C-alpha positions as semicolon CSV with decimal commas, in nm:
position;residue;x (nm);y (nm);z (nm)
1;M;0,016;0,031;0,005
2;K;0,266;0,221;0,093
3;R;0,419;0,167;-0,231
4;V;0,112;0,231;-0,393
5;L;0,055;0,573;-0,260
6;S;0,413;0,684;-0,305
7;S;0,410;0,644;-0,658
8;L;0,101;0,807;-0,698
9;A;0,201;1,142;-0,503
10;M;0,528;1,131;-0,717
11;T;0,312;1,138;-1,003
12;G;0,105;1,395;-0,890
13;C;0,400;1,602;-0,867
14;L;0,496;1,556;-1,190
15;L;0,168;1,633;-1,351
16;T;0,141;1,932;-1,217
17;A;0,490;2,084;-1,297
18;F;0,411;2,047;-1,625
19;P;0,160;2,346;-1,663
20;A;0,407;2,581;-1,439
21;L;0,727;2,472;-1,673
22;T;0,466;2,569;-1,972
23;W;0,391;2,924;-1,854
24;A;0,700;3,003;-1,740
25;G;0,836;3,340;-1,875
26;G;0,569;3,320;-2,180
27;Q;0,676;3,065;-2,401
28;G;0,846;2,822;-2,146
29;F;0,889;2,462;-2,192
30;T;0,695;2,298;-2,454
31;L;0,629;1,917;-2,521
32;F;0,433;1,784;-2,791
33;S;0,284;2,081;-2,907
34;G;0,316;2,005;-3,303
35;V;0,423;2,363;-3,368
36;R;0,751;2,404;-3,504
37;T;0,994;2,634;-3,284
38;E;0,971;2,871;-3,579
39;N;0,616;2,957;-3,562
40;R;0,597;3,005;-3,244
41;L;0,486;3,355;-3,096
42;P;0,551;3,495;-2,708
43;F;0,292;3,602;-2,501
44;S;0,231;3,580;-2,105
45;L;-0,131;3,518;-1,880
46;D;-0,149;3,825;-1,654
47;F;-0,321;3,611;-1,404
48;N;-0,165;3,317;-1,445
49;G;-0,375;3,092;-1,670
50;Q;-0,588;2,972;-1,379
51;A;-0,894;2,722;-1,557
52;N;-1,254;2,930;-1,498
53;A;-1,088;3,238;-1,392
54;T;-1,079;3,602;-1,535
55;D;-0,733;3,657;-1,749
56;R;-0,554;3,917;-1,948
57;Y;-0,354;3,748;-2,243
58;R;-0,100;3,962;-2,417
59;L;-0,050;3,789;-2,777
60;K;0,316;3,954;-2,872
61;I;0,423;3,946;-3,243
62;P;0,809;4,005;-3,283
63;R;0,888;4,292;-3,556
64;G;1,061;4,015;-3,774
65;K;0,721;3,835;-3,775
66;M;0,538;4,239;-3,904
67;Q;0,746;4,210;-4,244
68;L;0,416;4,380;-4,393
69;A;0,139;4,672;-4,269
70;V;-0,151;4,480;-4,135
71;A;-0,531;4,579;-4,126
72;Q;-0,657;4,263;-3,974
73;F;-0,531;4,055;-3,732
74;A;-0,712;3,753;-3,671
75;I;-0,703;3,466;-3,443
76;S;-0,817;3,136;-3,468
77;Y;-0,809;2,866;-3,150
78;P;-0,907;2,557;-3,124
79;N;-1,309;2,375;-3,118
80;Y;-1,208;2,223;-2,734
81;Y;-1,146;2,625;-2,592
82;D;-1,440;2,718;-2,405
83;G;-1,317;3,037;-2,327
84;S;-1,534;3,373;-2,411
85;F;-1,382;3,680;-2,510
86;D;-1,470;4,064;-2,443
87;T;-1,464;4,224;-2,754
88;K;-1,481;4,532;-2,567
89;K;-1,194;4,484;-2,393
90;V;-0,915;4,463;-2,706
91;E;-0,634;4,639;-2,759
92;I;-0,350;4,673;-3,018
93;R;-0,041;4,813;-2,883
94;V;0,299;4,943;-3,056
95;K;0,586;5,077;-2,879
96;G;0,391;5,030;-2,528
97;K;0,139;5,271;-2,680
98;S;-0,275;5,166;-2,782
99;L;-0,357;5,234;-3,151
100;P;-0,774;5,261;-3,205
101;V;-0,916;4,972;-3,282
102;S;-1,183;4,995;-3,560
103;E;-1,383;4,715;-3,507
104;V;-1,365;4,374;-3,301
105;K;-1,560;4,094;-3,433
106;W;-1,557;3,738;-3,248
107;D;-1,701;3,477;-3,483
108;K;-1,858;3,203;-3,177
109;E;-1,892;2,928;-3,454
110;A;-1,589;2,963;-3,660
111;R;-1,370;3,000;-3,350
112;V;-1,200;3,303;-3,458
113;L;-1,154;3,645;-3,337
114;E;-1,104;3,929;-3,578
115;I;-0,943;4,266;-3,502
116;F;-0,957;4,567;-3,727
117;P;-0,710;4,872;-3,644
118;E;-0,857;5,187;-3,755
119;E;-0,501;5,249;-4,004
120;P;-0,314;4,990;-4,074
121;V;-0,047;4,895;-3,831
122;P;0,312;4,980;-3,987
123;A;0,582;4,702;-4,092
124;G;0,866;4,638;-3,909
125;Q;0,694;4,693;-3,560
126;E;0,683;4,500;-3,219
127;V;0,302;4,439;-3,156
128;T;0,136;4,278;-2,839
129;L;-0,238;4,218;-2,892
130;V;-0,420;4,250;-2,530
131;L;-0,677;4,079;-2,432
132;S;-0,844;4,196;-2,083
133;N;-1,172;4,026;-1,898
134;V;-1,086;3,731;-2,095
135;L;-1,241;3,435;-1,865
136;N;-1,030;3,127;-1,940
137;P;-1,154;2,712;-2,034
138;A;-1,349;2,562;-1,775
139;F;-1,131;2,316;-1,759
140;G;-0,691;2,338;-1,795
141;G;-0,504;2,225;-2,109
142;M;-0,269;2,377;-2,402
143;Y;-0,489;2,578;-2,654
144;N;-0,284;2,653;-2,975
145;F;-0,420;2,992;-3,124
146;R;-0,312;3,036;-3,444
147;C;-0,204;3,442;-3,547
148;L;-0,328;3,517;-3,906
149;V;-0,305;3,891;-4,066
150;L;-0,465;4,059;-4,359
151;S;-0,220;4,331;-4,520
152;P;-0,373;4,667;-4,702
153;G;-0,471;4,622;-5,081
154;D;-0,323;4,253;-5,056
155;V;-0,527;3,932;-5,204
156;P;-0,830;3,907;-4,945
157;I;-0,644;3,599;-4,777
158;L;-0,571;3,553;-4,429
159;R;-0,206;3,450;-4,389
160;P;-0,037;3,316;-4,087
161;L;0,222;3,453;-3,917
162;G;0,241;3,158;-3,597
163;Y;0,090;3,035;-3,293
164;W;0,066;3,126;-2,913
165;I;0,032;2,791;-2,766
166;L;-0,126;2,876;-2,411
167;S;-0,120;2,723;-2,098
168;I;-0,422;2,660;-1,839
169;N;-0,396;2,535;-1,524
């Protein structure tokens, strides 16, 4: 019986360590994400990504990924993500300043959040998409959020920039 209990305790310690490792520093340590390293985007969760709790997501796009100006950002997420977004609490930040947003659309069926800046965001800038008042999913897990953009004057097809691999505890 002691052997079984000690095995369970060790397994519990190992399993509870993974969410902390995954979250650490935004990108952190990720096992089996299915996303190549060069396609991962940095992020941070202001309130530690606790399941069924309110949080703020800071989804970053490095300047190297912003090769063209952007007229629309789209964030797609998996069908098993059951959190919710507050479309009135979405910001686009460049150089620490909030840019005016003309519209935010959340298509729950298509599982995509679309963000339209008033003016296109210039190329070569580090961008942070700030989603405040997000209700995290009821259960913990890893969620691949895909970043897609549309450039002004471009063929109206969203092109991928990468993934934020969010871990909810």
